N, C-alpha and C positions, 0 to 999 in steps of 0.2 A: 466686505463686499459682496453685496447679491448680485450675481450676473447669471446669465442663461447659457449654460454648459451646454454645447451638442456633444454626442456621444462621441465625436471623433476630433473631441477638443485637445489643442497643443498645451503641453506640459506648461507655457506661460500663463495660458487662462487658468489651469488647475493651481499653480499657483498663487494667482489673484483672487481665487476666489474663494468665501468664507467656508467655515468647518460645515456647516448643514447643507450647503449648496456642493462640496466636494463629495461627502456621504452620498448625499441623494445621487449624483453623476455615476460612482462607483456601482450604487448599486444596480441603477440604468442599464451600465455599461457591460459590468459583468453576469449578474444574476446569480446563480447557484455556484461561478467559479470565482466568488470573493466571498472571502474569510475576514468577519470583525475577532479579531484575536484580543482575549482581556482577561485578565484575573480580578475582575470587579473592584479596581481600586476606583478613585473619584473620577480620574479624567476617561477610565475606559467605560465608567458607567456612561459620561455624558454621550460618547461616541453610540453605545448600545442605543439610548433613548435617542440620538437623533436618526439611528439606522431604523427602529423599530417605530417610528413616524412615517418612515417610507414603504416598508414592507414586514410584515409579520413572518415571511418566509427568509429572511436573511439568516445567514448560517453564522452562528457564535460559535467560536471556538476558546476553549480552556484548557491548561495545563492542569492535572493532577498528578503532582509530585510523589504522592502517597504520604505526604508529611505537611500537609495543609493545614491551617489552624480551624476549628471547627465552625467561627465565625464563617469562612470563606464558604463552606460547604451551605451554612445558611442562606449566603447570598446568592447561590445558585439557586436554591427554591424561592428566594422571594424575586428574582428576575424572570423564572419562568410564569409565577403567578400573575406579575404585573404586566408583562408584555407579552404572555401566550407564544412565548418563541421556545423553540426547541436549544438546547447548549449541546454542543458536541465534546464530549469531553475527552480528553486524549494522555494516558497513561505511559509511562515508561516501559520497556521491555522487563519482563520479571527475571528473565536469566540473565541480562546485562546487571540489574541491581542487585541480584544474589551474588552474581561474581564479585562485583566491587565489594559489597558489603563481607565477603569472605575473606577478600584480601586484606580490606583495610578497615574494616569496623564500620558499624551504624552510624557514628557521629565522625566520620572522617574529617568533614568540612572544618573541625577545630583544630587539626593537626599542621595543617598550611594552607597556604594559597594554592598550590596547585592540585593539590588534595578536594578544596573547597571547589574549585573550577570543574573538575574531575565531575564530582555529585552533581553540580549544575548541568553538567553538559549530558549527563547520562539521564538525567531527572526533566530536562527542560528542553536544552537545545536538539537534542537528536529525535526527541519524540515531536515535537513541533516542525523538524525539517521532512520528516516522514509524512507529516499531515497536510502541509503547505504543497506538498506536490499533487495535491487535489484540487489546488486552484490557481487562477492566472493573476490575482490581485490579494492584496491582505492590508488590512487598515488597523494601526497601533494607536493607542493614547498617548504618546510621546510628547512631552515640552522641552523647550529648550531651558527653561527657568528652573527645572527640577534639580539640574545638579550639573559642573561645570564639564561632566563628560559628555552631557547632552547639549551643550550649548550650540551646537552646530546641525542640530537634526534638522532635515530636509523635508519640507511638507509633501515634495513628489520627487522619489527615487526609483531607480530600477536595480534590483539586487536578484542574484541567482536566479535571473530570466525570468522576474516577475516584478509587478507593481507593486509598490510599496507606499502605504499614502499614511502622513502624519496631520491630519487634519487640523489637531491643537497645539501645532510646532511652536507657533508665536503666541498662543494664549498666556495670560498671568495665573498664579494660582486665584487670584479676585475673578477673574473671567470665569474659572471653571466654579467657583462658590457662587457666582450670581447664576449662570446657568442651572446649577444643581435645585437652588431656591427657588427658580423662578417655576422651573417644571417638575418641582417635587420628585427630583429622581433619588432613587433607594440608595442609603450609603451604608459603606462596610462598618459593622459594628466597632471596628477596633478603632475607627478615627476617636471616637467618644472616649477612649481609651489613652488618648495622645499618641497614637500612630500616625504617621504621615507617609509611610511607604510597606506595604503588605507583601509579604512572601511566603515563603514555608516558616511553620510556626518556631522551629530551634536557633532561627537565622533571623530573627526579626525581633525588635522589641520597639518601644515606644521612644519618641525624640525627646531632647532635653530642649528648653529656651536656649535658642540663638544658635542651634544645630540646623545642619541643612536637611530638606526633606529625605534624603536617601541615608543619613546617618544611622538611622536602626536598621539597616541591612548590613548583615557580617561585621559588627561592630567592633569586634575584637581586632580586626586586621588594620593595619597602618600603612599609610602609605598607598593604597590601592583604590582604583575606583570601584563603588557598590554597584557593579555590574553583574550580572549571572551568566552573559554570554551571548543572547540570544540577539539583542541590539548592540552591543560594543563587549569587547574585550575586558575582562577585569584587571587585566596585568599582562602586557606585552612580552616582559619577560618570563613568564611562567609557563607560557605556552608550548614549549617545547618539552617540557616537562611534564605538562597535562597530554600532550601527545604519546609519551612514552607509558603513562599509569595508563590511557585509555587503551592503547593495544596490548597492553598486561590482562586487561578485564577481558577485552573482546577475544584474548586468545586462551582463557582460562579452561582448561578441558575437563573441569568437573561440572 
């Protein structure tokens, strides 16, 4: 539903607004203190397209984990050329990655859920937390239909002292596809190869018929949520172990 959102709109008004109106309101309300956080998957690209129609000065933020597929790097170039926007690329701390690899090897994510979560934490969660300190609000491309874990995603919430918006929370995959086609939104090349969710190259595969959208993420794990920890924990039981591993990495003297 399209409604006229005022700068001081109440949470109830924001919940009722359609996705494009919510994105427009956030850009006008927060300006350069708003981040559009995207990994250039199809939902994120819908948000990017909506935002770029409002302002070419919108701040796009993405994570370069150091293990992205080349197709994602190609998407960054295409987005810059198509929309004329800058992309603020966030990297993990080299010293933290070096310590992690020294202690656990480069492919530690294959060893156990806690070690995989440690890798995600250092390559994704911590870098994004540091970057978000610059902002008062941010937008993500989450949908409730992406997985059971995301079934309760809120369109509007406050987390860690800042506003978090998920304008597409109540969209279906068909809604996303319809918008993408109607507006000619660039599509990540890996979708054409059967991928339905795209992350780091060694941790993502194409999905098979009948699998849910995020089944290709960390597919070797059993009984855990397909999450990296930015929005949801992958495994609450493993969090204590991750904390221990993280302290070891951060305290590594070499």
